[in-house]
N, C-alpha and C positions, 0 to 999 in steps of 0.2 A: 504494500500500500504506500502510495506517495505521501509526502508531507502534507500537501494540500488536501488529499483525500482524508488523511487522519484528522486534520483541522475541521473539515466539514462534518465528519462523523462525530467528533468530539462535541461540536456545537449542537448537533442533533440530540446527542445523549444528554447534554446539559439542559436542553429544553424539556426533555422527558423528566429529568430530575426536578426541574422547576414545577412541573405538574404534580409530581408526587409530594413536593413540599407544600404546595397549595392545598393538597388533600390531607395534610398532616401525617403523611406516611414517611416520617423522618429517617428511619433506618434504611428504607429502600432508596430514598433520595440520596443518602450518603453513598450507597453503593454505586449509584449512577454518576454522581459527581466524581467519585474515585475513578471510574472508568474513563470519564472525560479527561481527567488529569493525566491518567496513564497515556492517553493518546496525544495530548497536547499540554505539557506541564508549564507552559509559558503564558497562561491566561490567569491573572490574579483573581478575577471574579469567581473562577471555579473554586478556589480555596476559601474565599470569604463566604460564598454560598454554602459550602460544606460546613464552615465554621458556624453559620447561623443554625444549621441543623443540630450541630453539637450543643449549641446554646439551648435549643429547645429540649434536648435530652439531658441537660445539666452536665454535659461532659466538658467542663470549662477548660480543663488542661488541653484537650484536643482542639478546642476552639482557639486557644492562644497559639498552639503550634501551627494551625492552619493560617492564622492571621500573620504570623511571622514569616511563613513561607510565601504568602502573597506579597509581603513587603520586600522579600528578597528578589522576587520577580520584578516588582515595580515599587521602589521606595516612596513614590508619591501617590500611591493608591490609597486615598484617604479612608475608604470604607474599611480597609484592614485595620487602621488605627481605631476606628469606631468599634469594630468587632472585638478587638483585643481589650479595649476599654470596657466593653460590656462584660467580658469574661472576668476581668480583674475586679470589676465592681461586684459581680455575683459572688466572688470569693472574698469580698471584703478587703481587697488590696487597693485601697482608695488612692494612695500616692501614685501607684503605677497607673491606675485608671486616669488620674488627673493629667499625667504626662501626655497620654494619647488624646484626651478631650481638649487639651490646650492646642494641640496640633490641628484637630478637627475644627475648632472654633476659629482659629487663625486663617485656615484655608477657606472657610465658609463663613465670613463675618456677618452675612445677612441671614444665616440660618438661626432663627430664634430658638428652635428646639435644641440645637447643638449648644448654643450659648447658655441656655437654661440648665442643661445637664452639667456643663462645665462649672457654672456658678454654684450649683447644688453640691457637686463633688468637692469643690474648693472649700465650701462652707463646712462640710464634714471633716475634711483634713484639718482645717483650722481648729475646729472644736476638739478633735482628738488630741492635737498638739497642746491646746490650752488645758485640757483635762490632765494630760501627762505632766505638764508643768506644775499644776496644782498639787498632784500626788507627790511629785518630787520634793516640793517645798514644804509640805506639811503631812503629818501622819494621817493616813486615810481613815476617816471615821465612818462607821457603818451607818447607813440610812436608818437601820432598825434602832440605833441608839439615839437618833435625833427625833424620832416620832413620839409625840405625846397624844395618845388617842383620846384622852379625857377632854382635850380641847375641841374634838370633833363632835358636834351636836347633831343628833338625828331629829329633824323637824317632824312635828306631829303630822304634817301633811304627807310624809313619806308612807307609801302603801305597799312597799315591797317586804320581803322576808327580813326578820329581825333575829339577831343573836341575843340570847339572855346575857345581859352585861353583869349580872350578879354571879352566875356560874362560869361565864366565859366559855361555854360549851355549846356545841351544835348537836342536833339530832336529825333523824331521817326526815322528819317533817320539814325542817329548814331546807334540806337539800332538795326535796321534792318541790317546795315553793320556789327555790332558786332556779331550778330547771324550767319551771313554768314561766318565771319572770324573764328568763333569757329567751325562751321560745317566742315570747310576745315582744321581743326586742326592747325590753325595758332594762334599766340599770339597777344593779345592787348598790346600796349606799356605800360611799367610799370608806366609811368607818368600818363596816363589816368586811369589805374587801381587804383592807389593811389587816384586820384581825385574822382572816383566813391565811393570808400570805405569811404573816409573822409566825403563826402556829406551825405551818409546814416548814418554814425556814429553820425554826428551832429543832424540829425533828431531823431535818437533813444535815444540819451542822454536827449532829451527834452520830450520824450513820457512817459506816465504812464506805470505801469506794466500790467494793464488791459485796453484794448482799446474798446470803444463802436463804432460799425460801422453800417451803414445802407446800404441796397441794393440800387444800383442806381435806381431812380424812373422809368427810361425808359429802364432799362436793366436787368442785373442779376449779381449775385456774385457767383463765383466758389470757392469751398473749396477743396484744394488738400492736401493729406497727404505726407508722406515721399517720396522724389525723389532720395535721396542718390547718388548724383553725376552721375546719369544716364542721361546725357545731351540730348541724341538723343530721349529718351522716354519722357523727360521733354518738349522738343520742340514739340514733337508729340501731346502733350496735347493742345498746342496753335493751331497747325495745324488743329486738330479735332474740337476744341471748341471755337476758336477765341482768338485773342491776347488781352492783357490788353488795355483798352481804357477808355474814359470818361463814357461810358455806360456799360462797362464790367469790374467789379472789380474782383480781385483774392485775396484769402487768402491762403498762403502756411504755413501749420501747423507744421513746424519744420523738422529737419533732411534733410536739403538741401544737406549736404556734407557727406563725408566718404563712405567707401566701393566701390562705383563706382569711376572710375579713371578720370572722367571729372567733378570733384567737383568745380574746380576753374571756369570753364565755366558756370556751373549752378549758382553759387553764384554771379558772376559778372553780369550775365544777370538779375537775380532777383534784385540786387542792382541798376542796371541801370534803370530798370522799376520803382523801388521805388523812385528814384531821379526824374524821369520824371512825374510820377503819384503818388504823396505822399498819396493821399486819394483814390486811386483805386488799389493799390498793398500793401497788408499787409503781414507781416512776423512775425511768432511766433518762439520763441526759442524751439529747441528740445534737447533731451539729448545728441545729437551728435554735438551741437554747444557749445562744452566744451573742455577744454584743454586735459583732460585725454583721452577722446574718440578720439580726433584728433591725438594724439600721436600714438595710436594703429591702427586706422582704415584707415589711409592714407592721411587725409587732410593736416596735418602738412608737411608730406614728399612731397606731391604734390605741395604745395605752395612754399616750399623751392626749389624744382626741377625746377619749371616753373618761379619763381620770386625770392624771398629772404626770409630769416628769419625775417627781419624787417616787411615784408608784412604779414607774418603769425601772428606776434605779434599784428599788427593793426587789423587783422581779429578777433583775440581773444578778444581785447578790444571792438570791435563792437558787437561781439556775447554776451558779458556780458551785453550790453545795449538793446538787443532785448526784446520786450515785452513778457510776459509769457502766456497771454490769451487774448481772444476777446469775446465780446458778440454781436451777430448779431440781429439787430432789437428788442432788449430788450427781446428776446425769446430763443436764442440758445447760450449756452456756448461752446466755442471752446478752447481747450488746447491740447498740444502734448500728454501727458501721461494720467493723470487721476486725481482722487480725493484723499481724505486725510485720515489720521489715526484717525481723530476725526470728529464728527458731527458738524453741525451748523457753518461751515466756511462761511463767507459772502464775497460778491464781494468786499466790501470796504477793507476787510483784504488783498485780493489779490492785489488790487490797491496800497496798502501801502507797499507791499514787497519792500525792498531796494535791488533790484536785482543788481544795479550797484555797490553799496557799498559791497555787498556780493561777487560779481564776479562769482565764481564757485558755483554750486548748493549744493555741499556737499553730505552727505549721509542720511540726515533727514531734517525735516522741510517742510513748505508749498512749497517752490520753488522746492526742490528735488522731492516732491510727484507729483507736477504738470507735471514735465518732465518725471518721471519714472513709475508711477503707472499703473496698468492694471485692467480691469474689470474681475470679476469671476461670474459664474452662481449661486453659493451658496450665501445665505444671510450672512450679516456681513462682516467681513474682514478676510483676511488670510495673511500669510507671502508671500512676493513677490517671484515668481519663478525666478526673475532676480537677487535677492539679494539686491535690492535697491528699495525704495518706498514700496507700499502696494498693495494688491489685494482687490478690493471693490465690494460688491454685489449690487443687485438691490435696496435693502432698503437704502443703502448708497447713491446711485444715487438719489433716490426719496427724501431723506432728504435734499440733497444739492439743488435740483431744487426747492422744496417747500420753503426752507428757503429764496431763492433768487428770487422767483416768475418767474421762468424760465420754459420753456416747455421741453427742451431736451438738450443733450450735444453731441458734435462731438469731437472725439479724433483720434489719429493716432497711431504711435509707434509700431504696430504689423503687420507683413505680413499676408494677408488673401488670401485664394485660389481664391476667386472671386473679390478681390480688396476691398471689404467692407463687414461688418457684422453689423446687427442690433440686439441689445441685450437689456436686462433689460426692458422688456415690451415696446420696441420701444423707450425708453428714452435715450439710449446710442448707438451711431453709431461709428464704427471704419472705417476710410478710409485710404487706403494705395496706393500710386501712383507710385510705382516703380515695373513695371511688370517684370516677370522673374528675380526676385531679385537676385543680384550677379551672373547673367547668369546661375543660376542652379535651382532655386526653381520652375519655371514653372507657377507661379501665374499670374493672371491678375492684372492690375492696375485699379484704379477707381478715380473718382472725383464726387463732388456733386454740381449741379447747383441749386441756390436758387433764387426765383423770389421775386419781391417787396412785395407780400402778403405772403411771407415765406412758399412757397410750394417747396418741395425738389424733385429733379430728379437725380437719381443715374446713372452714365454712366461708363461702364467698357471698357477696351481696352487692347490690347496685345502689347508685346514688338516689337520694330522695329530694323532693323539691325544697328550695330554700328561698328566703326573701330576695328581692332583686337588688342585691349588693354584690358588685363584681369582686373577684379575687384581687388582691394587691390594692384594694381601695385606699389604704392608708400609706401606700408607697407609690403613688401615681407619678411622682417625679421621675421614677426609674423604670416604670412599667414598659415604656417603649424601648428603652435601652436594653432591657433584658428579654425582649421579644415576647412580652406578654400581650 
């Protein structure tokens, strides 16, 4: 085939890929763009189009790599800077994103959207630097220590659920009223919201980084994956499968918030159940229970819009104290993301992670990898498609399980068409509990019921209607940048 014939064929395949992208068939579009690149590797838009697919699939590391390849082909191809900025913004790498957004805004000075995103990113970078300077110059004081709840008065006209301020305890009637309040898109009074968060923060501060749990002897334990602020789908899980009780434990495996615009309703409901049933409702930290993700994907904006900046800071402190992993019945390891860049990591090493001292997970180390890593079908390890953590093969899973005398692992972190996937010779299960993710993906959600004799039952479900509030409602400044 001549060079010109290859170019013509590549353009034809690219157009087919564009059609697949339009139909949201992103993995198939990636294959087509890759074929076009193989035929003609000198067209920068092929790489940036493929990068956009990777952004849609949250493969931010791959998106950055494609953007950089496009810039090698044409250093003045501005769309590549824009795509790389998008990926870095998605990862919370605001300084890196700002470099590219500065280039984009200079090359397109009349593009108001580009200028707006540059200004917003610059504002975030300035704020982070300011907060770092304050922390450096004075001992950081916990928000919890500055709160005086006695100064918060609940007006007589407030008609929502109330906590008994004499006992400072909640009961199941309070939670039922709380759920009804949230279903009707009404707010809990800020005093009671603070009380719930403070109660759970205290529990989490006293907990180890890895928690051993047992299935209730006369009941079951349900493991749920990401729910991502999809409150109505989250409540649908309880309606289908039963609400938390003494005989029905739940483990929510991270990513309770962000993307969905009812994140505050999800997290306050979970925290209320945790307060009521401390040994029947378990919560693990996900990569979205972190400051950088909350800045980009909506939770910070949502808390500030519905309550206050102080409440977001208290959530941030509480997220820092969330456990990182659980072991069910001495047999099943459960963590949000995955495994590690080295073999022979022990459960004791995970227990000893100073998650509270470390705060944010950073870009490497055990804590980061627990929250960010993904399985791969190939043996060994590979670079992360996300740009953070690692990808680990079936041999890595086998080594970890054998080292720690475990049978299998459950993780979440990735949307799956059927809500769950079983990989690595049955030893690694992904469960994802946000159906029709972001109102666009069309996937099912799933959860796993586990009996006292450690038998697993996989249940799938579809999305239910919700009020007309779009995903990322409170992160609208970035929704276009992130391909929302």
